[in-house]
C-alpha positions in Angstrom: 0.1 -0.1 0.1 1.2 3.5 -0.4 3.4 5.0 2.1 3.1 2.0 4.7 4.9 3.4 7.5 2.9 6.5 7.7 -0.2 4.7 7.5 0.8 2.3 10.4 2.0 5.4 12.4 -1.1 7.2 11.9 -3.3 4.3 12.7 -1.1 3.7 15.8 -2.0 7.2 17.1 -5.6 6.9 16.6 -5.7 3.3 18.3 -4.4 4.9 21.3 -7.3 6.9 21.9 -9.8 4.4 20.7 -9.8 2.3 23.7 -10.9 5.2 25.7 -15.0 5.8 26.6 -14.2 9.5 27.0 -11.7 11.7 25.8 -10.1 14.7 27.7 -8.2 17.5 26.2 -5.0 15.8 27.1 -5.8 12.7 25.4 -6.5 14.6 22.1 -3.0 16.2 22.5 -1.0 13.2 23.0 -2.9 11.8 19.8 -2.0 14.7 18.2 1.8 14.7 18.8 1.9 11.4 17.6 0.1 12.3 14.4 2.6 15.3 14.3 5.5 13.0 14.3 4.1 10.8 11.7 3.6 13.5 9.2 7.3 15.2 9.8 9.0 11.8 9.3 6.9 11.3 6.1 8.4 14.7 4.9 5.1 16.8 5.1 5.8 20.4 4.7 5.7 21.9 8.2 3.4 24.6 7.6 0.8 22.2 6.3 1.3 20.2 9.5 0.7 23.2 11.6 -2.8 24.0 9.9 -3.6 20.1 9.9 -3.1 19.7 13.4 -4.6 22.9 14.3 -7.8 22.3 12.2 -8.4 18.8 13.9 -7.7 20.3 17.5 -10.2 23.1 17.0 -12.9 20.3 16.0 -11.9 17.4 18.2 -12.0 19.3 21.4 -15.5 20.9 20.7 -18.7 19.9 22.9 -20.1 17.7 20.0 -17.2 15.6 20.3 -16.4 15.6 23.7 -20.1 15.1 24.7 -20.6 12.3 22.5 -21.3 8.6 22.9 -18.5 7.8 20.7 -15.9 10.5 21.0 -12.9 8.3 19.7 -14.8 7.8 16.4 -15.5 11.1 16.1 -11.8 12.2 16.1 -11.3 9.3 13.3 -14.0 11.0 11.1 -12.4 14.2 11.9 -9.1 13.1 10.9 -10.2 11.3 7.5 -12.1 14.4 6.7 -9.2 16.6 7.1 -6.9 14.4 5.2 -9.2 14.2 2.6 -9.3 17.9 2.4 -5.6 18.0 2.4 -5.3 16.2 -0.6 -8.3 17.6 -2.6 -11.2 16.5 -1.7 -12.5 15.6 -5.0 -11.1 13.5 -7.9 -10.4 15.6 -10.9 -10.5 14.3 -14.5 -9.0 14.8 -17.6 -10.1 18.1 -19.3 -11.2 16.6 -22.9 -11.3 18.7 -26.0 -14.9 19.6 -27.3 -13.6 19.6 -31.0 -10.5 18.2 -32.4 -7.8 16.0 -30.7 -7.2 16.2 -26.8 -3.6 17.0 -26.4 -1.9 16.0 -23.0 1.7 17.5 -22.6 3.8 15.3 -20.2 6.5 17.3 -18.3 8.8 16.1 -15.5 12.4 15.6 -14.3 14.7 12.6 -15.4 13.8 9.4 -13.8 10.4 10.2 -12.6 8.9 7.7 -14.9 7.4 10.2 -17.6 7.7 7.8 -20.5 6.4 4.8 -18.7 3.3 7.0 -17.5 2.8 8.4 -21.0 2.1 4.7 -22.0 0.0 3.8 -18.7 -1.9 7.0 -19.5 -2.8 6.1 -23.0 -3.6 2.3 -22.0 -6.0 3.8 -19.6 -7.8 6.4 -21.5 -8.2 4.0 -24.2 -10.0 1.7 -21.8 -11.9 4.2 -19.8 -12.8 6.8 -22.2 -13.1 4.7 -25.5 -10.2 7.3 -26.8 -8.1 6.4 -30.0 -4.3 7.7 -28.8 -1.3 8.7 -30.6 1.9 8.9 -28.7 4.2 11.6 -29.8 8.1 11.1 -28.9 9.4 14.3 -28.4 12.1 13.6 -25.9 15.2 13.5 -28.3 18.0 14.3 -25.6 17.9 11.1 -23.5 19.4 8.1 -25.1 16.9 5.4 -26.3 14.1 7.7 -24.9 12.2 7.4 -28.5 13.2 3.6 -28.6 11.7 3.3 -25.0 8.2 4.8 -26.1 7.9 3.0 -29.7 8.5 -0.2 -27.7 5.9 0.8 -25.2 3.5 1.6 -28.1 4.2 -1.7 -29.7 3.3 -3.8 -26.4 0.2 -1.9 -25.9 -0.8 -1.8 -29.8 -0.9 2.1 -29.7 0.9 4.1 -32.8 3.8 6.5 -32.1 4.6 9.6 -33.9 8.5 10.0 -34.1 11.1 11.7 -36.2 14.2 10.3 -34.8 16.5 12.9 -32.8 17.3 15.5 -35.4 14.3 17.5 -35.5 13.3 19.9 -32.8 11.0 18.6 -30.1 8.6 21.8 -31.2 8.7 20.6 -34.6 7.9 17.1 -33.8 4.8 18.0 -31.6 3.4 20.4 -34.2 3.6 17.7 -36.5 2.4 15.0 -34.3 -0.8 16.9 -33.7 -1.2 17.4 -37.6 -0.9 14.0 -38.0 -3.5 13.0 -35.3 -5.9 15.4 -36.9 -5.5 13.7 -40.1 -5.6 10.2 -39.0 -8.5 10.4 -36.7 -7.0 10.3 -33.3 -8.6 12.0 -30.7 -6.1 11.8 -28.0 -2.6 13.2 -28.4 -0.1 12.7 -25.6 3.4 14.4 -25.7 6.2 12.8 -24.2 8.7 15.6 -23.7 12.3 15.6 -22.7 13.3 15.6 -18.8 16.5 17.0 -17.4 18.3 15.8 -14.5 17.6 19.5 -12.7 15.3 22.2 -13.8 17.3 24.7 -15.8 16.3 27.4 -18.0 16.7 25.9 -21.2 14.4 23.2 -20.3 11.8 25.5 -19.4 11.9 27.6 -22.6 11.8 24.5 -25.0 8.9 23.2 -23.1 6.9 26.7 -23.2 7.8 26.6 -26.8 6.0 23.0 -27.4 3.2 24.3 -25.1 2.6 27.3 -27.6 2.8 24.8 -30.9 0.1 22.5 -29.6 -2.1 24.5 -27.1 -2.3 21.4 -25.0 -5.8 20.7 -22.7 -3.6 19.4 -20.1 0.2 19.7 -18.9 0.7 16.9 -16.5 3.9 16.7 -14.2 5.0 13.4 -13.5 6.9 13.3 -10.2 8.3 10.7 -8.0 6.4 10.3 -4.7 9.8 8.9 -3.0 11.3 12.3 -3.4 9.0 13.7 -0.7 9.1 17.6 -0.3 11.8 17.8 -3.5 8.4 16.4 -5.4 6.5 19.7 -4.1 9.6 21.8 -5.1 9.5 20.5 -8.4 5.4 20.7 -8.9 6.1 24.2 -7.5 8.7 25.6 -10.2 7.0 23.8 -13.3 3.7 24.9 -12.1 5.1 28.8 -12.0 6.8 28.3 -15.3 4.0 26.4 -17.3 0.7 26.6 -15.4 0.2 22.8 -14.9 -3.1 21.3 -14.8 -2.3 18.2 -12.8 0.1 15.8 -11.4 0.8 12.1 -12.1 2.8 10.5 -8.7 4.7 7.6 -9.4 5.9 4.7 -7.1 3.1 5.2 -4.8 3.3 1.2 -4.5 6.5 1.3 -2.0 6.7 2.2 1.3 7.2 5.8 0.3 7.4 8.8 2.7 4.2 10.2 1.5 4.8 14.0 1.7 4.4 14.7 -1.8 0.6 13.0 -1.7 -0.1 15.1 1.1 1.4 18.5 0.2 1.3 19.2 -3.5 -2.2 20.1 -3.4 -2.1 22.3 -0.6 1.6 24.0 -1.7 0.8 24.4 -5.5 -3.2 24.4 -5.8 -2.5 21.6 -8.4 -4.5 18.4 -8.2 -3.3 15.0 -8.2 -5.1 13.6 -11.1 -3.6 10.0 -11.3 -1.5 7.6 -9.0 1.0 4.9 -10.4 0.8 2.1 -8.3 3.4 -0.6 -9.9 5.6 -1.6 -13.0 2.8 -3.2 -15.2 1.2 -1.0 -18.1 -2.1 -0.9 -16.5 -1.0 0.1 -12.7 -2.4 3.6 -12.9 -5.4 4.9 -11.0 -7.2 7.9 -10.9 -6.5 9.8 -7.8 -9.7 9.8 -5.2 -8.5 11.8 -2.1 -11.3 10.4 0.2 -10.3 6.6 -0.8 -6.6 7.6 -0.5 -7.3 8.9 3.1 -9.3 6.0 4.1 -6.5 3.7 3.0 -4.0 5.5 4.9 -5.9 5.3 8.2 -6.7 1.6 7.7 -10.3 1.8 6.6 -10.5 0.0 3.5 -11.1 1.4 -0.1 -14.0 -0.9 -1.2 -15.1 1.5 -4.2 -11.7 0.9 -5.6 -11.9 -2.9 -4.9 -15.0 -2.9 -6.8 -13.8 -1.0 -9.7 -10.7 -3.1 -9.9 -12.7 -6.2 -9.9 -15.1 -5.0 -12.4 -12.0 -4.4 -14.7 -10.8 -7.9 -14.1 -14.0 -9.7 -14.5 -16.7 -10.7 -17.5 -20.0 -10.1 -15.7 -21.5 -13.2 -17.7 -18.2 -15.2 -17.0 -18.6 -14.3 -13.4 -22.3 -15.2 -13.1 -21.6 -18.5 -14.2 -18.8 -18.9 -11.6 -21.0 -18.1 -8.8 -23.7 -20.3 -10.0 -21.0 -23.2 -9.9 -19.6 -22.3 -6.6 -23.4 -22.4 -5.1 -23.9 -25.5 -6.6 -20.8 -27.4 -5.3 -19.9 -27.9 -9.3 -16.5 -25.9 -8.8 -13.7 -27.7 -9.9 -10.0 -26.8 -10.2 -10.1 -25.3 -13.4 -12.4 -22.4 -12.0 -10.1 -22.5 -9.1 -7.2 -21.5 -11.7 -9.6 -18.9 -12.9 -9.9 -17.3 -9.6 -6.1 -17.0 -9.0 -5.7 -15.9 -12.3 -8.2 -13.0 -11.9 -6.7 -12.0 -8.3 -3.3 -11.4 -9.9 -4.7 -9.3 -12.3 -6.3 -7.3 -9.3 -3.1 -7.0 -7.9 -2.7 -9.8 -5.7 -4.3 -11.5 -2.7 -2.3 -9.1 -0.2 -3.3 -6.1 -2.2 -7.0 -7.0 -2.6 -7.3 -7.9 1.4 -5.3 -4.2 2.1 -8.6 -2.6 0.6 -10.8 -4.3 2.8 -12.1 -2.1 5.9 -10.5 -3.1 9.2 -7.5 -5.2 7.4 -5.6 -2.4 7.0 -1.9 -3.3 7.6 -2.7 -6.4 9.6 -2.1 -8.6 6.2 -0.5 -11.8 6.7 2.7 -12.5 3.9 1.7 -14.1 1.1 4.5 -15.6 -0.5 4.0 -15.5 -4.3 5.9 -18.8 -4.5 3.5 -20.6 -2.3 0.7 -19.5 -4.8 3.2 -20.5 -7.6 3.5 -24.0 -6.0 -0.4 -24.4 -5.6 -0.8 -23.6 -9.5 2.0 -26.1 -10.1 0.0 -28.9 -8.3 -3.5 -28.1 -10.4 -1.3 -27.9 -13.7 0.3 -31.2 -12.6 -3.7 -32.8 -12.8 -4.8 -34.1 -16.2 -8.0 -32.8 -17.5 -10.3 -35.5 -15.7 -8.9 -35.0 -12.4 -9.4 -31.1 -12.4 -12.8 -31.3 -13.5 -13.5 -34.6 -11.2 -11.1 -34.0 -8.1 -13.0 -37.1 -6.6 -11.0 -39.5 -9.0 -7.6 -38.3 -7.7 -6.4 -41.7 -5.6 -3.0 -42.1 -4.1 -1.3 -43.2 -7.0 -2.6 -40.2 -8.8 -1.7 -37.9 -6.0 2.2 -39.6 -6.3 2.3 -38.7 -9.9 0.9 -35.0 -9.3 3.1 -34.6 -6.4 6.0 -35.5 -8.9 5.1 -33.5 -11.6 4.7 -30.3 -9.3 8.1 -30.7 -7.7 6.3 -31.1 -4.0 5.6 -33.4 -1.6 2.4 -35.7 -1.7 1.4 -34.2 1.8 1.3 -31.0 -0.2 -1.4 -32.6 -2.7 -3.2 -34.2 0.1 -3.7 -31.0 1.9 -4.8 -29.0 -1.1 -7.5 -31.8 -2.0 -8.6 -32.0 1.5 -9.1 -28.0 1.5 -10.5 -28.0 -1.6 -13.3 -30.5 -0.8 -14.1 -28.7 2.6 -14.6 -25.2 0.3 -16.9 -27.1 -1.9 -18.8 -28.3 1.1 -19.1 -24.9 2.5 -20.2 -23.4 -0.6 -23.1 -25.8 -0.8 -24.1 -24.8 2.8 -24.0 -21.0 1.8 -26.6 -21.9 -1.2 -29.0 -23.2 1.1 -28.9 -20.6 3.9 -30.9 -17.7 4.6 -29.4 -14.0 5.3 -28.9 -14.5 9.0 -27.3 -18.0 8.6 -25.0 -16.8 6.3 -24.1 -14.1 8.4 -23.1 -15.9 11.5 -21.2 -18.7 9.4 -19.1 -15.8 7.9 -18.5 -14.4 11.5 -17.4 -18.2 12.2 -14.9 -18.0 9.3 -13.4 -14.5 10.4 -12.8 -16.1 13.6 -10.9 -18.8 12.1 -13.7 -21.6 12.3 -13.4 -22.3 8.4 -10.2 -24.1 9.3 -8.8 -25.8 6.4 -11.7 -25.0 4.2 -9.7 -22.9 1.9 -7.2 -23.8 -0.6 -3.5 -23.3 0.5 -2.2 -20.0 -0.2 -5.6 -18.3 0.1 -7.0 -16.8 3.3 -8.0 -19.3 5.8 -6.3 -22.2 4.1 -3.6 -22.6 6.3 -5.0 -22.6 10.1 -2.3 -24.2 11.7 0.3 -21.4 10.3 -2.0 -18.9 11.4 -2.0 -19.9 14.8 1.7 -20.0 15.0 2.0 -23.6 14.7 4.7 -26.0 13.2 7.1 -23.3 12.7 5.0 -20.8 10.7 3.9 -24.1 8.3 0.7 -25.9 8.0 0.6 -29.8 7.5 1.3 -29.2 3.8 4.6 -27.6 4.3 3.3 -24.2 2.9 4.4 -21.1 4.9 1.5 -18.4 5.6 
């Protein structure tokens, strides 16, 4: 998750007051001291921290909170609201042209991931907005920058307009826009040159490109890991070019988070997108309220639903649900579910978006999931469709083919059978019974009903038995 250390510390600060039935001003002050330290360590601008803390304190020590039946919950709501406000309150989309191609100009320093984000953004807008994009290679200085953009275009099946490195960026941008208009492209994304640091020559050239193509958007790509430096870069570019938005990259790591919490307040430029990984579909619209909820461990169900919708085929999903509830779910279906979870960012990423889970997610080693997949792939088509035919001799062959122990195969088939029984039980239940069973599963009652590598699929490991291993030898 984005800036995990900041998230853990803010959650810890709020956890300290959550156990109190009544709050005093001293309790609030102690909590705010911890919040202040967490923000300082995250490299948030000191002026922003002072205003943020003052705003929270003013609301938190008011009669409405102090005399409420749940004062700690009210304080958490206040922190969530102020955190959201700090990052901009509402998501801000792309300003599309009403006539002719929409032109997006990508700017930034070298190393921020500008060319990669150009490819990601074209892919995102093609899918989400049904656009027909053209990429324009105007970075004629960085070695192999044009080739990198051409490679991305080829991977995404998106055309790239380029004229090598001999023409000026201004000429390439102008001719690229003319080409787009002539060939029916309604979206043009211009990848401009970066520098190792801001200089006058860079800014003059970018100003000339801006004048030549009159872009609808000028988007600054900044590395979130640079903290306060990212804010300084955004401020300088904005003064020179009048930025319309920011794309924050590398938010999937344990970043300091200062950039995400400071840029909007310091520059009044909205963060429009965030990069959350290396894959070419790892780009999301920045929703301040969702990010605030993630930081405070309150989950992000809306983003999870959207991610699931992008990864699923509705008709296929309905068929899968019917199969699961009828007990006809087989190992082929299990493989499909595992692939879908990978497309959604993996099990850990999914669980962290659930309310109340936050950072309390057990580590799921990708190698464990790969071993589980290997077991299924070592089965014949008949064995996958009819797990009941898997006898001892078949288990020996499957284990040998997957490079695992027979105990691993035994554990997986047993847990898979338990899961099928559980699904059939769900199908015959009313709503209240479902809720009771779900609560039992959360307390660990599902035990071995989930396949290994899935939540609940290794009860012994989760209880700390067997040195972190379940009976099948899979760490969880």
